[in-house]
C-alpha positions in Angstrom: 35.4 2.5 14.1 33.3 -0.1 12.2 30.3 0.5 14.4 30.6 4.2 13.9 30.7 3.7 10.1 27.6 1.6 10.3 25.7 4.2 12.3 26.8 6.9 9.9 25.6 4.9 6.9 22.3 4.2 8.5 21.7 7.9 9.2 22.7 8.9 5.7 20.4 6.2 4.2 17.4 7.3 6.4 18.0 11.0 5.6 18.2 10.2 1.8 14.9 8.3 1.8 13.2 11.0 3.8 14.5 13.5 1.4 13.0 11.5 -1.5 9.6 11.2 0.2 9.6 15.0 1.0 10.3 15.7 -2.7 7.3 13.4 -3.5 5.1 15.4 -1.2 6.2 18.7 -2.8 5.5 17.2 -6.2 2.1 16.0 -5.3 1.3 19.4 -3.8 2.3 21.2 -7.0 0.3 18.7 -9.1 -2.8 19.1 -7.1 -2.5 22.9 -7.0 -2.3 22.9 -10.8 -5.3 20.6 -11.2 -7.3 22.7 -8.7 -6.7 25.8 -10.9 -7.9 24.0 -14.0 -10.9 22.6 -12.1 -11.8 26.1 -11.0 -11.7 27.3 -14.6 -13.9 24.5 -15.9 -16.2 25.0 -13.0 -16.6 28.6 -14.0 -17.5 27.6 -17.6 -20.0 25.1 -16.3 -21.6 27.5 -13.9 -22.0 30.0 -16.7 -23.6 27.3 -18.8 -26.2 26.3 -16.2 -27.1 29.8 -15.3 -28.1 30.7 -18.9 -31.8 30.6 -19.5 -32.7 28.0 -22.1 -35.8 28.6 -24.4 -37.2 25.4 -25.9 -39.3 25.7 -29.1 -40.6 22.1 -29.2 -40.4 18.7 -27.6 -37.0 17.9 -29.2 -35.5 21.2 -28.0 -37.0 20.6 -24.5 -35.4 17.1 -24.3 -32.0 18.4 -25.5 -32.3 21.1 -22.9 -32.7 18.5 -20.1 -29.7 16.6 -21.3 -27.7 19.8 -21.7 -28.3 20.9 -18.1 -27.7 17.4 -16.7 -24.2 17.1 -18.3 -23.1 20.7 -17.4 -24.3 20.1 -13.8 -22.3 16.9 -13.6 -19.3 18.8 -14.9 -19.8 21.6 -12.4 -20.2 19.2 -9.4 -17.1 17.2 -10.5 -15.0 20.4 -10.8 -16.1 21.6 -7.3 -15.2 18.2 -5.9 -11.7 18.3 -7.5 -11.2 21.8 -6.2 -12.2 21.1 -2.6 -10.4 17.7 -2.5 -7.2 19.1 -3.9 -7.3 22.1 -1.5 -7.8 19.8 1.5 -4.9 17.5 0.5 -2.5 20.3 -0.3 -3.3 22.0 3.1 -3.1 19.0 5.4 -0.9 16.5 3.6 2.4 18.3 4.1 1.2 19.4 7.6 0.9 15.7 8.6 4.3 14.9 7.2 5.9 17.6 9.3 3.9 17.2 12.5 2.9 13.5 12.4 3.1 11.6 15.7 4.6 8.4 14.2 8.0 7.7 12.7 6.5 6.9 9.4 4.4 10.1 9.1 6.3 11.3 5.9 5.9 7.9 4.2 2.2 7.7 5.3 1.4 11.2 4.0 3.2 10.6 0.7 1.3 7.4 0.1 -2.1 8.9 0.9 -1.4 12.0 -1.3 -0.7 9.6 -4.1 -4.0 7.9 -3.6 -5.8 11.2 -3.5 -4.1 12.1 -6.8 -5.7 9.0 -8.4 -9.2 9.8 -7.0 -8.9 13.4 -8.3 -7.8 12.0 -11.7 -11.0 9.9 -11.9 -13.1 12.9 -11.0 -11.3 15.0 -13.7 -12.1 12.3 -16.3 -15.8 12.6 -15.4 -15.7 16.4 -15.7 -14.0 16.3 -19.1 -16.4 13.7 -20.4 -19.4 15.6 -19.2 -18.1 18.8 -20.8 -17.6 17.1 -24.2 -21.1 15.6 -24.1 -22.7 18.8 -23.0 -20.9 20.6 -25.9 -22.3 18.1 -28.4 -25.8 18.5 -27.0 -25.5 22.3 -27.1 -24.6 22.1 -30.8 -27.8 20.1 -31.6 -29.9 22.4 -29.5 -28.8 25.7 -31.1 -27.2 25.0 -34.5 -28.7 23.6 -37.8 -28.3 19.9 -38.5 -25.3 20.3 -40.8 -23.3 22.4 -38.4 -24.3 20.3 -35.4 -23.1 17.2 -37.3 -19.7 18.7 -38.1 -19.1 20.0 -34.6 -20.2 16.6 -33.1 -17.7 14.8 -35.3 -14.9 17.2 -34.3 -15.8 16.8 -30.6 -15.9 13.0 -30.8 -12.6 12.7 -32.7 -10.9 15.1 -30.3 -12.3 13.2 -27.3 -11.1 9.8 -28.8 -7.5 11.0 -29.2 -7.7 12.7 -25.8 -8.6 9.4 -24.1 -6.3 7.2 -26.2 -3.2 9.3 -25.9 -3.9 10.2 -22.3 -4.3 6.6 -21.3 -1.1 5.6 -23.1 0.8 8.4 -21.3 -0.7 7.3 -18.0 0.3 3.7 -18.5 3.8 4.8 -19.5 4.4 6.6 -16.2 2.2 4.4 -14.0 2.9 0.7 -14.7 0.4 -1.9 -13.7 2.7 -3.6 -11.2 6.0 -3.1 -9.4 7.9 -5.3 -11.9 8.6 -2.4 -14.1 10.4 -0.6 -11.3 12.6 -3.6 -10.7 14.2 -3.5 -14.1 16.0 -0.2 -13.5 17.6 -1.6 -10.4 19.0 -4.5 -12.4 20.1 -2.1 -15.1 21.9 0.0 -12.5 23.8 -3.1 -11.5 24.7 -3.7 -15.1 26.0 -0.1 -15.5 28.1 -0.6 -12.4 29.5 -3.8 -13.7 30.3 -2.3 -17.1 32.1 0.7 -15.5 34.5 -1.7 -13.8 36.4 -2.6 -16.9 39.3 -4.2 -15.1 37.0 -6.6 -13.1 37.5 -10.3 -13.8 34.8 -12.5 -15.4 34.3 -14.2 -12.1 33.6 -10.9 -10.3 31.1 -9.9 -13.0 29.3 -13.3 -12.7 29.1 -12.9 -9.0 27.6 -9.4 -9.3 25.0 -10.7 -11.7 24.1 -13.6 -9.4 23.8 -11.1 -6.5 21.5 -8.9 -8.5 19.3 -11.8 -9.5 19.3 -13.2 -5.9 18.2 -9.9 -4.5 15.5 -9.5 -7.1 14.0 -12.9 -6.3 14.2 -12.3 -2.6 12.4 -8.9 -2.9 9.7 -10.5 -5.0 9.2 -13.1 -2.3 8.6 -10.4 0.3 5.6 -9.2 -1.6 3.6 -12.3 -0.8 0.0 -11.4 0.3 -2.2 -13.5 2.5 -5.6 -12.8 4.1 -7.2 -15.4 6.5 -8.4 -16.0 10.0 -5.6 -16.1 12.6 -5.7 -16.6 16.4 -3.3 -14.5 18.5 -2.5 -14.8 22.2 -3.1 -11.7 24.3 -0.6 -10.4 26.7 -0.6 -11.8 30.2 -2.1 -8.6 31.5 -5.1 -9.0 29.2 -5.7 -12.6 30.2 -3.2 -14.5 28.0 -6.0 -16.1 25.9 -6.0 -16.8 22.2 -8.4 -14.3 20.4 -9.7 -14.7 16.9 -8.6 -12.0 14.3 -8.5 -11.5 10.6 -4.9 -11.5 9.6 -3.5 -9.6 6.6 0.1 -10.2 5.4 1.2 -7.7 2.9 4.7 -6.3 1.9 6.4 -8.1 4.8 4.0 -6.6 7.4 1.3 -8.5 9.4 -1.8 -6.6 10.5 -4.7 -7.9 12.6 -8.3 -6.9 12.3 -11.3 -7.9 14.4 -13.3 -8.9 11.3 -12.8 -9.1 7.6 -15.3 -6.3 7.2 -13.0 -3.9 9.1 -10.2 -4.6 6.6 -12.5 -4.1 3.6 -13.7 -0.8 5.1 -10.1 0.5 5.6 -10.5 0.7 9.4 -7.4 0.8 11.6 -5.9 -2.6 12.5 -6.0 -3.9 16.1 -2.2 -3.7 16.4 -1.0 -0.1 16.6 2.1 -0.9 14.6 2.4 -3.7 12.0 4.4 -6.8 12.8 7.5 -6.4 10.6 8.6 -9.9 9.6 12.2 -8.9 8.9 12.6 -8.5 12.7 11.4 -12.0 13.5 12.1 -15.7 13.1 9.3 -18.2 12.6 9.1 -20.9 15.3 6.7 -23.8 15.0 7.7 -25.5 18.3 5.7 -23.5 20.9 7.6 -25.0 23.8 10.6 -22.9 22.9 8.9 -19.6 23.5 5.7 -20.3 25.5 5.4 -18.6 28.9 3.7 -20.8 31.5 1.8 -18.6 34.0 -0.6 -20.4 36.3 -3.4 -18.8 38.3 -6.6 -20.0 40.1 -8.8 -18.9 37.2 -6.8 -20.8 34.6 -6.5 -23.9 36.8 -10.3 -24.0 37.3 -11.0 -23.4 33.6 -8.5 -26.1 32.6 -10.1 -28.5 35.0 -13.6 -27.7 33.7 -13.1 -27.3 30.0 -9.9 -29.2 29.5 -8.1 -26.1 28.0 -6.8 -22.8 29.4 -5.9 -21.1 26.0 -9.4 -20.0 25.0 -12.4 -18.2 26.5 -15.3 -20.5 27.3 -17.5 -18.8 24.7 -15.0 -19.7 22.0 -14.7 -23.3 23.1 -18.5 -23.7 23.2 -19.3 -21.8 19.9 -16.4 -22.5 17.6 -17.1 -24.8 14.7 -13.5 -26.1 15.0 -11.9 -28.4 17.5 -9.9 -25.7 19.4 -8.5 -28.1 22.0 -7.0 -30.2 19.2 -5.7 -27.0 17.5 -4.2 -25.9 20.8 -2.1 -29.1 20.9 -1.1 -29.2 17.3 -1.3 -25.9 15.4 0.6 -23.3 17.4 3.4 -21.2 16.0 5.1 -18.0 16.8 7.3 -15.1 15.7 10.4 -14.8 17.9 12.4 -11.6 17.6 15.9 -11.7 16.3 18.4 -10.5 18.9 21.3 -9.7 16.6 20.5 -6.0 16.4 19.4 -3.3 18.7 16.7 -2.3 16.2 14.7 -5.5 16.8 11.6 -5.8 19.0 11.6 -8.0 22.1 8.0 -9.1 22.0 7.1 -12.7 21.1 4.0 -13.0 19.1 2.2 -16.3 19.7 -0.3 -17.5 17.0 -2.6 -20.5 16.5 -4.5 -21.8 13.4 -7.9 -23.5 13.9 -7.2 -26.3 11.5 -4.5 -28.0 9.5 -5.2 -26.1 6.3 -5.0 -22.7 7.9 -1.9 -23.8 9.8 -0.1 -24.8 6.6 -1.2 -21.6 4.9 0.2 -19.3 7.6 3.4 -21.2 8.4 4.4 -21.6 4.8 3.6 -18.0 3.9 5.3 -16.5 7.0 8.3 -18.9 6.5 8.7 -17.8 2.9 8.7 -14.1 3.7 11.0 -14.5 6.8 13.4 -16.6 4.7 13.4 -14.0 1.9 14.4 -11.2 4.4 17.1 -13.5 5.9 18.4 -14.0 2.4 18.5 -10.2 1.8 20.2 -9.7 5.1 22.9 -12.3 4.2 24.1 -10.3 1.3 27.9 -9.9 1.8 28.2 -6.1 2.3 26.3 -2.9 2.4 28.2 -1.5 -0.5 27.0 -4.2 -2.9 23.4 -3.8 -1.6 23.5 -0.1 -2.5 25.2 -0.7 -5.9 22.4 -3.0 -7.1 19.8 -0.3 -6.2 18.0 -1.4 -3.1 15.6 1.3 -2.0 14.4 -0.2 1.2 16.3 1.4 4.1 15.5 -1.4 6.6 16.8 -4.0 4.2 20.1 -2.1 3.8 20.3 -1.7 7.6 19.9 -5.4 8.0 22.8 -5.9 5.5 24.8 -3.5 7.6 24.1 -5.5 10.8 25.4 -8.6 9.0 28.5 -7.1 7.7 
């Protein structure tokens, strides 16, 4: 009965989060559709402006004409970019969420639609600024000095308040970091505690401590690390350590061939990120290492003194890889307490002591934070304090 309740809770939580992400996709689609309509309107004004024949009566008028056409052209191009980008996102974003091949297609689509919203917002700011500047230049080109001065002042004042109030509104709804989103969770916990008027002082204190403990643990899982990391290949691929560029972010570890690949937003080497809440950190490689001998490895060990690396790495590396092989190995060993956990052991190596301390301390901190979250007494209290991470709640269910 308890196991059935756990499965029912997991299903409901997953369904709820997917529903929220689906609502986000619908919201982004509506927002982008509205922005595309406004961009088409501004683009029409800009096209009309650039298609009008301008007659210059002197050098000053000619210079103003050049500036006039430049700003209206920028406004037209920006509007067309907004229109095309919004149309593409609205057409294919929801499609990816519905037909995506991976389990996280909805989450992935929602995240990228949010990024496209920000890109379109920047393009819209360029279009609006160009429109204001072009209107000012147009006033000086066609109107007397007095009228042009008055209209320019009006345009500049309007633009100032547009930017100021718009930025304040943007920062109100889009905080600079995630800390602002953590406060409502703690406030929810406070509301829950206040509603239980008959609870004892000890129970309230325990609930406050639980909320604070979860907040600290969630903050620890946001640790971000980027550095060189060696990972052992599978036995089928040779079983050697290969040099990668590791990126630890939001509890997930991704590997890239080079730092340049990460900066250019290329796909990581691993098809799925290594989720640290599914693993324990082990610094004694003898507890997880698989000893597989072959004629090739035996010959290489006899010739080079080490069978963990390719000969090219041993000969060209600036670090003492043989020393690192003996002293700086560590691994991520899967937890076996749940059927959700992976069964693959990930073996890593750092090329020097500094890198070894960086990775082991960082991975250990994040793994310990997830263990602390999983050790929360019950699923009910996890939900009451507002945890929005389904996998965290599932871990709490498995430890109940």
